[in-house]
C-alpha positions in Angstrom: 107.8 93.1 60.3 104.5 94.9 60.2 104.7 98.2 62.4 101.5 97.4 64.2 102.7 93.8 65.1 105.9 95.4 66.2 104.1 97.9 68.4 101.7 95.3 69.9 104.7 93.0 70.6 106.5 95.8 72.3 103.4 96.6 74.6 103.2 93.0 75.6 107.0 92.9 76.2 106.8 96.1 78.3 104.0 94.7 80.4 105.8 91.4 80.9 109.1 92.8 81.9 107.6 95.5 84.2 105.3 92.9 85.8 108.2 90.5 86.4 110.3 93.3 88.0 107.5 94.9 90.1 105.2 92.0 91.1 107.0 88.6 90.9 109.6 86.9 93.0 111.7 86.0 90.0 113.6 82.8 89.6 114.9 81.7 93.0 113.6 84.8 94.6 116.3 87.0 92.9 113.9 89.9 92.3 112.6 89.9 95.9 116.1 90.1 97.1 116.9 92.9 94.5 114.0 95.0 95.6 115.0 94.5 99.3 118.5 95.5 98.5 117.4 98.7 96.7 115.5 99.7 99.8 113.5 102.8 100.1 115.6 105.1 97.8 114.6 106.1 94.3 115.5 102.7 92.7 113.6 100.7 95.3 110.4 102.9 95.0 110.6 102.6 91.2 110.6 98.8 91.5 107.5 99.0 93.8 105.5 101.0 91.3 104.2 99.3 88.2 103.2 102.5 86.5 106.6 104.3 87.1 108.6 101.3 86.2 106.7 100.7 83.0 107.7 104.1 81.9 111.4 103.2 82.2 111.1 99.6 80.8 109.2 101.1 77.7 112.1 103.5 76.8 114.5 100.9 75.2 111.6 99.0 73.5 110.5 102.3 71.9 113.8 102.5 70.2 113.0 99.1 68.6 109.7 100.3 67.3 110.7 103.7 66.1 113.7 105.8 65.2 112.2 109.3 64.4 112.5 111.7 67.5 108.9 112.7 67.7 107.5 109.3 66.8 110.0 107.9 69.4 108.6 110.0 72.2 104.9 109.0 71.3 105.8 105.4 71.0 107.6 105.5 74.4 104.5 107.0 76.1 102.1 104.6 74.2 104.1 101.5 75.2 104.0 102.5 78.8 100.3 103.4 78.6 99.5 100.0 76.9 101.3 98.2 79.6 99.4 100.2 82.4 96.2 99.3 80.6 96.9 95.7 80.5 97.8 95.7 84.2 94.5 97.4 85.1 92.6 94.9 82.9 94.3 92.0 85.0 93.2 93.2 88.3 90.1 92.1 90.2 87.1 94.3 89.5 85.9 96.6 92.3 82.5 95.6 93.5 80.4 98.4 95.2 77.7 97.1 97.5 74.5 99.1 97.6 73.7 100.9 100.7 70.9 99.2 102.6 68.8 101.4 104.9 67.6 100.3 108.2 64.0 99.0 108.2 61.6 101.1 110.1 61.7 100.3 113.9 65.4 98.9 113.8 68.1 100.7 115.6 71.6 101.2 114.3 74.2 100.6 117.0 77.1 101.5 114.8 79.6 99.4 112.8 81.7 98.2 115.9 78.8 97.0 118.0 77.2 93.7 117.4 74.5 93.5 120.1 72.0 96.0 121.5 73.6 95.5 125.1 77.0 96.9 123.9 75.4 100.3 123.3 76.6 102.9 125.8 73.0 103.6 127.1 72.7 100.0 128.0 76.1 99.7 129.8 75.3 102.9 131.9 72.1 101.2 133.1 73.9 98.1 134.1 76.3 99.9 136.4 79.2 99.5 133.9 81.4 102.5 132.9 
C-alpha cells in the first residue's frame, strides 16, 4: 500500500476511534457507562479530552504506518495532530460580533438592566431601596 494512503487512513482512523470514545454514546450507551465508571481519575479524564485521547489512540496506529524508531515517533505525533485538526475543522465556527457604540444621547444602563426605571437612580427617587 502507498505510504501516504496508509498515513491518511491512519489519521482518519485515529480521528474516528478518538471521536467514538470521547464524544459518542456508543452502541447501547456502552461508552457513556464506561466513561461514568472510569470517573474522575486519570482514565476518566483521558476519555473526556479529545486531544489527550487522540495521542494514545494514535500510538498503535503509528506502528502500522512505520517501524523505524525516529519515524515512528514522528508518525505518532502526526497522527494525533491530524486527528486534532480534523476535530477542530468539524466544530462550529466562532462568530465575533462587532462592538456597537451607543448613539449620542442614549444612556447605557448596563447588561442586566432592561428598562430605564431599573437603574439605581430611578429606584432611589421612587422610595425603593
